[in-house]
C-alpha positions as CSV (number, residue, x, y, z in Angstrom):
1,M,-3.7,7.1,-3.5
2,T,-6.7,6.4,-1.2
3,T,-8.9,3.4,-1.8
4,P,-12.7,3.6,-2.2
5,K,-13.0,2.3,1.4
6,Q,-10.6,4.9,2.7
7,I,-12.5,7.6,0.8
8,D,-15.7,6.5,2.5
9,L,-14.0,6.6,5.9
10,I,-12.6,10.0,5.4
11,R,-15.9,11.4,4.1
12,Q,-17.9,10.0,7.1
13,S,-15.3,11.2,9.6
14,F,-15.2,14.7,8.0
15,D,-19.0,14.9,8.0
16,A,-18.9,14.0,11.7
17,I,-16.4,16.7,12.6
18,W,-17.9,19.5,10.4
19,P,-20.2,20.7,13.3
20,V,-17.1,21.2,15.5
21,R,-14.7,22.4,12.7
22,R,-13.8,25.6,14.5
23,K,-12.7,23.7,17.6
24,L,-10.6,21.3,15.4
25,A,-9.1,24.3,13.6
26,V,-8.1,26.0,16.9
27,T,-6.6,22.7,18.2
28,F,-4.8,22.1,14.9
29,Y,-3.2,25.6,14.7
30,R,-2.1,25.5,18.3
31,R,-0.3,22.2,17.6
32,F,1.0,23.3,14.2
33,F,2.7,26.4,15.7
34,E,4.2,24.3,18.5
35,L,5.7,22.0,15.9
36,A,6.7,24.8,13.4
37,P,7.1,28.1,15.4
38,D,8.7,29.7,12.3
39,A,5.4,29.1,10.4
40,Q,3.5,31.5,12.6
41,Q,4.9,34.6,10.8
42,L,3.3,33.4,7.5
43,F,-0.1,33.9,8.9
44,A,-2.1,37.2,9.1
45,S,-3.3,38.1,12.6
46,D,-6.9,37.2,11.7
47,M,-6.8,33.6,12.7
48,E,-10.5,33.2,12.8
49,R,-10.6,33.7,9.1
50,Q,-7.7,31.3,8.7
51,H,-9.6,28.7,10.7
52,L,-12.5,28.9,8.2
53,K,-10.1,28.8,5.2
54,L,-8.5,25.7,6.5
55,M,-11.7,23.8,7.0
56,D,-13.0,25.0,3.6
57,S,-9.9,23.8,1.9
58,I,-10.1,20.4,3.6
59,A,-13.8,20.3,2.6
60,A,-12.9,20.9,-1.1
61,I,-10.2,18.2,-1.0
62,V,-12.5,15.7,0.7
63,G,-15.3,16.6,-1.8
64,A,-13.0,15.9,-4.7
65,L,-11.5,12.7,-3.5
66,D,-13.1,10.5,-6.1
67,K,-12.7,13.1,-8.9
68,R,-9.0,12.7,-9.9
69,E,-8.7,15.8,-12.1
70,L,-10.6,18.1,-9.7
71,F,-8.6,16.7,-6.8
72,Q,-5.3,17.5,-8.5
73,S,-6.4,20.9,-9.6
74,V,-7.5,21.9,-6.1
75,I,-4.2,20.6,-4.6
76,S,-2.0,22.1,-7.2
77,Q,-3.6,25.5,-6.8
78,T,-3.3,25.3,-3.0
79,G,0.3,24.1,-3.3
80,R,1.4,27.0,-5.5
81,H,-0.4,29.4,-3.2
82,H,1.3,28.1,-0.1
83,V,4.8,28.0,-1.6
84,G,4.1,31.5,-3.0
85,F,3.8,32.9,0.5
86,G,6.8,31.1,2.0
87,A,5.7,27.6,3.1
88,K,8.7,25.2,3.4
89,P,8.8,21.4,3.2
90,S,9.2,21.3,7.0
91,H,5.9,23.2,7.4
92,F,4.1,20.7,5.2
93,A,5.4,17.8,7.5
94,A,4.4,19.7,10.7
95,F,1.0,20.5,9.1
96,G,0.3,16.8,8.5
97,E,1.4,15.8,12.0
98,A,-0.7,18.5,13.5
99,L,-3.8,17.6,11.4
100,I,-3.6,13.9,12.4
101,W,-3.0,14.9,16.0
102,G,-6.0,17.2,15.9
103,L,-8.2,14.5,14.4
104,E,-7.1,12.1,17.2
105,Q,-8.0,14.7,19.8
106,Q,-11.4,15.2,18.3
107,F,-12.3,11.6,17.8
108,G,-10.6,9.9,20.7
109,A,-11.2,6.1,20.6
110,A,-13.3,6.5,17.4
111,F,-10.1,7.4,15.5
112,T,-9.3,3.8,14.7
113,P,-6.0,2.6,13.2
114,E,-7.9,2.2,9.9
115,L,-9.3,5.7,9.9
116,K,-5.9,7.1,10.9
117,K,-4.2,5.3,8.0
118,A,-6.8,6.6,5.6
119,W,-6.2,10.3,6.7
120,I,-2.4,9.7,6.6
121,T,-2.6,8.3,3.1
122,L,-4.7,11.2,2.0
123,Y,-2.4,13.8,3.6
124,D,0.7,12.1,2.1
125,A,-0.9,12.4,-1.4
126,V,-1.9,16.0,-0.8
127,Q,1.6,16.9,0.5
128,D,3.4,15.3,-2.4
129,E,1.2,17.1,-4.9
130,M,1.3,20.5,-3.2
131,M,5.1,20.4,-2.9
132,R,5.4,19.3,-6.6
133,A,3.1,22.1,-7.7
134,G,5.0,24.6,-5.5
135,L,8.4,23.5,-7.0
136,Q,7.0,23.8,-10.5
137,S,5.7,27.3,-9.8
138,N,9.1,28.3,-8.5
139,K,10.7,27.0,-11.8
140,D,8.0,28.8,-13.8
141,G,8.3,32.1,-11.9
């Protein structure tokens, strides 16, 4: 899990990109669909709405970083939702790669190795929890 210092880094960087979140979302999805072309069919045609949903979801996760139960609840719910509409493990991996890439594009030199590691640590935790929640809902359903 992320350390308190990593949480601070993630929060500060997320606050910094919030004003350009639409640009980040566009960059992210372009890269994500390059990495996982089969994922494109899982999305409705209204990508503008999807861009807002993406950034709102990340905001909820970042906001819950130091609240363990809330963090897990947000991620579990999101994981079940994504698996429910057909997201595969390969999509989660491509998603993480595209997110880190998008952040690198946005920050340039300001995306230090320490900041990158913090985001990767966070995404790995999110991905593990989402996939676990998704597998659980498949068993329950």
